[in-house]
N, C-alpha and C positions, 0 to 999 in steps of 0.2 A: 763483284761487289754489288750490294743492294742499297739503294737509298730510298727511305720512306719519305714521301712528299705529300703535302697538302696544297693543292692548287686553288687559286682564286682567278677564274677566267674573267674576261671582259673588264680587267682593271685599267686604271689610267697609266700605270707604269709597268714596265717589265723588269722585275727585280726579285731577288731573294730577300724576303723581309726579316727572316729570323727562324726561330723554332717555335712551333705551336703544336700542342697535342703530341709531343715527342716526334714530330715530323718537321722536315724542312718546309717552311711556308714560302711558296713561289707565287708571285703575282704575275699573271699573264695578260697581255692586251688582247690576245685572240679569244674569240667566243668559244663556248663549249658546243660547237656545232660541227658536224661533218669532219670530226677528228682534228680540227684546226688547233685546238688547245694542246693536244698531245704532240702534234708536229712542231708547234712552237716550243714546247717544253724540251723536246729532244734537241732542237736547234739551239736553244738557249744554254742547255748544259754543254753541248758541243763547243759553242763559242767560249763560254765561261771557263771551261776546264781544258780547252785546247786539245780535244780529242775528237776523232772522227765520229760522225753521226752513226756510222755502221756499228760502233761499239756501245751504243746506247739504245735501250728499248724499254717501253712501258710493259712490265711483266704482269702486273695486277692493277686493276682499276681503270681500264680504258674508258669507262662510261661514268666514272665517279670523280669526286674531288680528292679522295684519298688514293694514292697511287704507290706502287712499288716500281722503282726504276732500276733496271739492271745496267751496270756499266762494266764492260769487259769483253774480251780480254784486252788488258792494257799493260804496257811495260812497267809503269810506275804507280801501283795502286795506293801506296803510301803518300805519294805526291798529290794524287787526286783527293784522298781523304783530307789531307792538309788544306788544300785549296777549298774544299767544301766547307771546312771549319771556318776558314777566313771569310768566305762569302756569307756564311750564316751569322757570324758575329760582328762583321765589319772590322775585325781585328786581325792583323797580320802576325803570323808566327815567324816570319823571317824566311829568307831564302836558304 
């Protein structure tokens, strides 16, 4: 699974703000220095989606704000897609 992300490093909050430019907009508190923002992005997705960090990687955009994040292999890709939708809209699709 690929997730297209637009990150805003050095933000005041750590959160998914919504969708911007057809990408998931993620606010990160870590600075865009020494890979800190990428590490926080992977950790944030891991915690938010309840999947191991080893299943998440930045495939494209290591040095930019526009990133492609790879997630997988995972047992329940539909569940992860549903959770990403919930996080991006602030709306729950139900369990």
